Wavefront OBJ file of the C-alpha trace (Angstrom):
o trace
v 0.491 -25.303 -21.989
v 1.082 -23.842 -25.511
v -0.953 -25.717 -28.111
v -0.071 -26.018 -31.945
v -2.917 -23.819 -33.230
v -2.707 -20.903 -30.808
v -0.413 -17.838 -30.839
v 2.699 -17.733 -28.783
v 2.770 -17.823 -25.154
v 4.014 -14.517 -24.991
v 1.106 -13.086 -27.065
v -1.636 -15.119 -25.066
v -0.414 -13.983 -21.626
v -0.405 -10.323 -22.903
v -3.858 -10.721 -24.195
v -5.066 -12.680 -21.067
v -3.833 -10.056 -18.578
v -5.029 -7.198 -20.857
v -8.454 -8.918 -21.049
v -8.140 -8.473 -24.947
v -11.362 -9.301 -26.512
v -9.838 -9.742 -29.925
v -8.596 -13.088 -28.707
v -12.080 -14.743 -27.472
v -12.439 -18.119 -28.972
v -8.759 -18.193 -29.984
v -7.647 -19.671 -26.662
v -8.630 -20.581 -23.116
v -6.780 -20.160 -19.946
v -6.852 -22.776 -17.407
v -6.099 -21.788 -13.582
v -4.186 -24.785 -11.916
v -5.092 -23.453 -8.302
v -8.961 -23.245 -8.968
v -9.431 -25.781 -11.400
v -11.321 -23.850 -13.807
v -10.716 -22.373 -17.396
v -11.634 -19.130 -18.756
v -12.121 -16.940 -21.608
v -9.117 -14.362 -22.239
v -11.501 -11.384 -21.207
v -12.650 -13.171 -17.850
v -13.222 -10.375 -15.168
v -12.291 -12.634 -12.381
v -9.203 -11.877 -10.396
v -6.139 -12.688 -12.663
v -3.963 -15.716 -11.062
v 0.023 -15.483 -10.976
v 1.455 -16.399 -14.199
v 2.937 -19.627 -13.015
v -0.500 -20.849 -12.051
v -1.920 -20.845 -15.678
v -1.869 -22.783 -18.831
v -3.264 -22.591 -22.362
v -5.373 -24.640 -24.474
v -6.997 -23.987 -28.079
v -10.292 -25.443 -27.526
v -12.748 -25.797 -24.605
v -12.629 -29.487 -25.286
v -8.939 -29.799 -24.546
v -9.391 -28.001 -21.300
v -12.112 -30.210 -20.283
v -10.223 -33.193 -21.215
v -7.388 -32.043 -18.961
v -9.722 -31.901 -15.780
v -10.782 -28.222 -15.801
v -14.238 -27.168 -15.584
v -15.781 -24.005 -17.160
v -15.746 -20.838 -15.223
v -19.085 -19.350 -13.774
v -17.963 -15.889 -14.310
v -17.304 -15.864 -18.098
v -19.023 -19.131 -19.142
v -16.417 -20.184 -21.553
v -18.797 -22.900 -23.159
v -21.049 -20.132 -24.291
v -20.412 -19.463 -28.340
v -18.175 -16.441 -28.886
v -20.062 -13.190 -30.026
v -23.317 -15.115 -30.147
v -26.415 -13.356 -29.163
v -27.273 -14.778 -25.681
v -30.382 -16.641 -25.189
v -32.089 -13.743 -23.175
v -31.484 -11.543 -26.304
v -33.006 -13.663 -28.864
v -36.690 -12.173 -28.590
v -35.270 -8.945 -29.416
v -33.277 -9.857 -32.186
v -36.255 -11.620 -33.476
v -38.340 -8.399 -33.177
v -35.638 -6.420 -35.041
v -35.514 -9.108 -37.837
v -39.154 -9.162 -38.462
v -39.442 -5.185 -38.311
v -35.843 -3.579 -39.291
v -37.691 -0.168 -39.112
v -38.607 -0.577 -35.639
v -37.859 2.399 -33.227
v -37.277 1.090 -29.633
v -36.456 3.693 -26.801
v -35.557 2.553 -23.271
v -39.100 2.505 -22.313
v -40.069 0.410 -25.171
v -37.270 -2.083 -24.271
v -38.645 -2.235 -20.455
v -42.060 -3.036 -21.925
v -40.686 -5.956 -23.741
v -39.187 -7.236 -20.687
v -35.546 -6.108 -21.501
v -33.157 -3.951 -19.027
v -31.810 -1.069 -21.366
v -28.428 -1.012 -19.562
v -27.906 -4.707 -20.137
v -28.762 -4.352 -23.865
v -26.612 -1.297 -24.321
v -23.595 -3.123 -22.855
v -23.963 -6.170 -25.139
v -24.263 -4.141 -28.315
v -21.200 -1.812 -27.234
v -19.283 -4.966 -26.661
v -20.176 -7.022 -29.811
v -20.859 -4.371 -32.461
v -19.000 -1.294 -30.976
v -22.280 0.653 -30.922
v -25.414 1.115 -28.736
v -28.475 -0.814 -29.534
v -30.238 2.343 -30.770
v -27.375 3.163 -33.075
v -27.312 -0.540 -34.351
v -31.012 -0.026 -35.459
v -30.233 3.353 -37.141
v -27.598 1.795 -39.246
v -30.121 -1.054 -40.339
v -32.613 1.764 -41.253
v -30.264 3.883 -43.099
v -28.486 1.091 -45.059
v -32.148 -0.085 -46.283
v -33.044 3.552 -47.090
v -29.763 3.710 -48.877
v -30.624 0.780 -50.916
v -34.241 2.140 -51.872
v -32.786 5.378 -52.970
v -30.285 3.556 -55.270
v -33.031 1.724 -56.916
v -35.265 4.545 -57.588
v -37.185 5.420 -54.574
v -37.361 9.362 -53.778
v -35.542 10.449 -50.597
v -38.751 11.616 -48.919
v -40.637 8.308 -49.221
v -37.395 6.317 -47.836
v -37.210 8.779 -44.957
v -40.735 8.408 -43.891
v -40.736 4.616 -44.598
v -37.752 4.030 -42.541
v -39.551 5.742 -39.289
v -38.471 9.268 -39.651
v -40.838 11.795 -38.710
v -38.829 14.719 -40.726
v -37.025 15.033 -43.770
v -34.053 16.908 -42.072
v -33.773 14.313 -39.392
v -33.395 11.689 -41.986
v -30.932 13.614 -43.980
v -28.745 14.411 -40.823
v -28.552 10.904 -39.566
v -28.057 9.537 -43.181
v -25.152 11.945 -43.469
v -23.600 11.113 -40.067
v -23.769 7.275 -40.751
v -22.842 7.421 -44.510
v -20.780 10.396 -44.750
v -22.824 11.750 -47.750
v -26.081 13.070 -48.232
v -29.012 10.780 -49.292
v -29.137 12.890 -52.788
v -25.506 11.653 -53.305
v -26.666 7.892 -53.066
v -27.138 7.475 -56.937
v -23.387 8.070 -57.446
v -21.966 7.066 -54.017
v -21.374 3.441 -53.088
v -21.776 2.114 -49.461
v -19.706 -0.782 -48.136
v -21.714 -2.298 -45.308
v -19.415 -3.718 -42.691
v -20.082 -6.390 -39.787
v -18.009 -8.648 -37.379
v -18.212 -12.324 -37.669
v -17.132 -14.564 -35.075
v -14.903 -17.649 -36.167
v -12.909 -20.357 -34.338
v -9.926 -18.302 -35.189
v -11.221 -15.114 -33.838
v -13.505 -12.271 -34.820
v -13.367 -11.309 -38.581
v -14.429 -8.160 -40.295
v -16.720 -8.746 -43.201
v -17.693 -6.279 -45.950
v -20.088 -6.383 -48.609
v -21.435 -4.419 -51.622
v -24.313 -5.448 -53.905
v -21.807 -7.671 -56.105
v -20.835 -9.774 -53.264
v -18.440 -10.013 -50.246
v -15.604 -7.613 -51.025
v -13.669 -8.022 -47.538
v -13.188 -10.836 -45.034
v -10.148 -9.928 -42.663
v -8.765 -10.973 -39.258
v -9.736 -7.937 -36.750
v -6.212 -8.138 -35.466
v -4.372 -7.800 -38.735
v -1.930 -5.078 -39.218
v -2.944 -4.107 -42.645
v -6.722 -3.890 -42.092
v -6.531 -0.240 -41.907
v -4.762 -0.120 -45.101
v -7.238 -2.491 -46.809
v -10.142 -0.642 -45.434
v -8.733 2.635 -47.201
v -8.234 0.818 -50.450
v -11.760 -0.583 -50.470
v -13.141 3.119 -49.923
v -10.861 4.289 -52.905
v -11.650 1.378 -55.320
v -15.248 1.469 -54.835
v -15.591 5.105 -54.407
v -17.354 4.231 -51.285
v -17.878 5.144 -47.501
v -17.882 2.288 -44.982
v -20.776 1.797 -42.535
v -21.669 -0.816 -40.046
v -24.884 -2.661 -41.100
v -26.635 -5.758 -42.499
v -26.401 -7.257 -45.988
v -27.893 -10.515 -47.420
v -24.642 -11.630 -48.483
v -23.369 -11.948 -44.606
v -25.965 -14.514 -44.167
v -24.582 -16.650 -46.907
v -20.949 -16.001 -45.590
v -21.877 -16.944 -42.248
v -23.666 -20.265 -43.140
v -20.851 -21.333 -45.344
v -18.273 -20.608 -42.907
v -19.828 -22.582 -40.395
v -20.059 -25.626 -42.798
v -16.245 -24.932 -43.759
v -15.180 -25.190 -40.024
v -17.259 -28.157 -39.177
v -15.546 -29.797 -42.307
v -18.874 -30.168 -44.523
v -18.071 -27.570 -47.159
v -14.869 -27.815 -49.184
v -15.752 -24.924 -51.778
v -17.189 -21.669 -51.184
v -19.668 -20.521 -53.814
v -20.814 -17.105 -52.677
v -20.462 -13.905 -54.853
v -17.222 -11.894 -54.585
v -16.577 -8.354 -55.501
v -12.770 -8.197 -56.003
v -11.156 -4.922 -55.705
v -7.489 -4.708 -57.028
v -5.390 -4.387 -60.502
v -5.823 -6.973 -63.254
v -2.701 -8.809 -62.082
v -3.992 -9.149 -58.820
v -7.432 -10.564 -59.641
v -5.468 -13.057 -62.226
v -3.530 -14.232 -58.965
v -6.503 -14.340 -56.793
v -8.454 -16.318 -59.338
v -5.896 -18.864 -59.553
v -5.707 -19.031 -55.807
v -9.105 -20.226 -55.950
v -8.106 -23.262 -58.006
v -6.004 -24.894 -55.410
v -8.018 -27.874 -54.208
v -9.169 -28.368 -50.681
v -6.669 -29.907 -48.374
v -3.740 -29.208 -50.851
v -0.961 -26.768 -51.139
v 0.954 -24.911 -53.919
v 4.002 -23.109 -54.130
v 4.400 -19.326 -55.201
v 6.706 -20.629 -57.991
v 4.059 -22.887 -59.292
v 1.219 -19.819 -59.008
v 3.476 -17.835 -61.087
v 3.818 -20.535 -63.627
v -0.064 -20.941 -63.830
v -0.647 -17.270 -64.678
v 1.971 -17.584 -67.442
v 4.532 -15.351 -65.641
v 7.087 -17.880 -64.120
v 9.549 -15.026 -63.344
v 7.191 -13.035 -61.209
v 7.222 -15.050 -58.299
v 7.711 -11.840 -55.764
v 4.793 -10.016 -57.359
v 2.413 -13.088 -56.901
v 3.848 -13.351 -53.259
v 2.703 -9.594 -52.938
v -0.581 -10.073 -54.506
v -1.246 -12.873 -52.360
v -0.551 -10.795 -49.043
v -2.776 -8.032 -50.856
v -5.861 -10.537 -50.733
v -8.759 -8.737 -48.678
v -10.940 -12.090 -48.767
v -9.126 -14.619 -46.255
v -10.108 -18.327 -46.330
v -12.768 -17.707 -49.078
v -9.719 -16.949 -51.367
v -7.331 -19.560 -49.912
v -4.094 -17.692 -49.819
v -3.320 -19.857 -46.641
v -2.771 -22.891 -49.331
v 0.302 -21.294 -50.678
v 3.670 -22.447 -49.285
v 7.312 -21.938 -49.831
v 9.056 -24.083 -52.667
v 10.837 -26.242 -49.823
v 7.491 -27.160 -48.427
v 7.532 -24.792 -45.522
v 5.085 -22.379 -44.159
v 5.778 -18.746 -45.018
v 4.127 -15.417 -44.243
v 0.595 -15.128 -43.628
v -1.363 -11.880 -42.668
v -3.201 -13.637 -40.144
v -0.539 -15.327 -38.695
v 1.415 -18.446 -39.120
v -0.502 -20.250 -36.401
v -4.023 -19.440 -38.093
v -2.303 -20.549 -41.511
v -0.992 -23.921 -39.835
v -4.820 -24.300 -38.236
v -6.375 -23.879 -41.612
v -4.356 -26.369 -43.433
v -4.572 -28.662 -40.589
v -8.180 -28.618 -40.822
v -8.473 -29.176 -44.491
v -5.925 -32.123 -44.549
v -7.560 -34.036 -41.818
v -11.072 -33.680 -43.454
v -9.487 -34.742 -46.737
v -7.481 -37.592 -45.528
v -4.118 -36.211 -46.430
v -1.095 -35.664 -44.161
v 0.591 -32.273 -43.968
v 3.899 -32.152 -41.971
v 3.603 -28.563 -40.473
l 1 2 3 4 5 6 7 8 9 10 11 12 13 14 15 16 17 18 19 20 21 22 23 24 25 26 27 28 29 30 31 32 33 34 35 36 37 38 39 40 41 42 43 44 45 46 47 48 49 50 51 52 53 54 55 56 57 58 59 60 61 62 63 64 65 66 67 68 69 70 71 72 73 74 75 76 77 78 79 80 81 82 83 84 85 86 87 88 89 90 91 92 93 94 95 96 97 98 99 100 101 102 103 104 105 106 107 108 109 110 111 112 113 114 115 116 117 118 119 120 121 122 123 124 125 126 127 128 129 130 131 132 133 134 135 136 137 138 139 140 141 142 143 144 145 146 147 148 149 150 151 152 153 154 155 156 157 158 159 160 161 162 163 164 165 166 167 168 169 170 171 172 173 174 175 176 177 178 179 180 181 182 183 184 185 186 187 188 189 190 191 192 193 194 195 196 197 198 199 200 201 202 203 204 205 206 207 208 209 210 211 212 213 214 215 216 217 218 219 220 221 222 223 224 225 226 227 228 229 230 231 232 233 234 235 236 237 238 239 240 241 242 243 244 245 246 247 248 249 250 251 252 253 254 255 256 257 258 259 260 261 262 263 264 265 266 267 268 269 270 271 272 273 274 275 276 277 278 279 280 281 282 283 284 285 286 287 288 289 290 291 292 293 294 295 296 297 298 299 300 301 302 303 304 305 306 307 308 309 310 311 312 313 314 315 316 317 318 319 320 321 322 323 324 325 326 327 328 329 330 331 332 333 334 335 336 337 338 339 340 341 342 343 344 345 346 347 348 349 350 351 352 353 354 355 356
């Protein structure tokens, strides 16, 4: 069954049979012959195509009489740290400079291979690599704010300056001494009801928030590096906490306006377009023509549309609220089904009706 707010049947079938993790949380697969529903990545034996149907939410699957699969446990929140991992994450959050080897993990009651598999799947790196990126990103901030390299090295838990320098350069792409004139864009994955998104942050604010399956993502990352004269590195930034909290409120319908700091990277014209985008009220839409008029360039409709497409901070800068002059949905980097979902979410919460 193809739902209104899901990708096409062809895309969902391909993702399901390929166990594509980028679609986790976007749709669920119900198996008619067994009466269960699964995540796209379920490792159980794949049923025949004629015996499956698709749902956009677990609620829909449950209401249609299906029960959750015991293999992939679809009722668990996508990409959220499982309960068994919470004590370890608390330990890391309390002591970011902590070094934990396999024997240390066992001493704390964790099986190293299980921890490694989870971090590889959800962060694309081992647990030890995750700890290193946190230590290095914190050391980078300290050096930028005046600390000596040797102080940052030993306070980060490194026993030698050479070891710190090698690790720093491997993760950031430049040496610690270059920190004063080189920037770092910290990157992390954030799960959403529309699938995982890639967030980027610098000191000034969030500079990237894109769907991980967007075709332009690699190009956007390259533009970020050039604009900020920076290297990209997985890591933690305080702006990610604010972003995650406000996103949860937005999708729950309790937040209608974002107020987190943003670091826009673009031309003066693009920034002008992006600022006007942020004036479109929640639950409303506006045409490209109207956008062009509001920036004082009524004949620049195509340029406005291009600037919309170059927006690197989806949802927060609501380019999804711009539609065609005929009232129909037009292109969206994340896919029209996501644009429809966002507009319907906002219209439902604001009491307005949109016919999409």
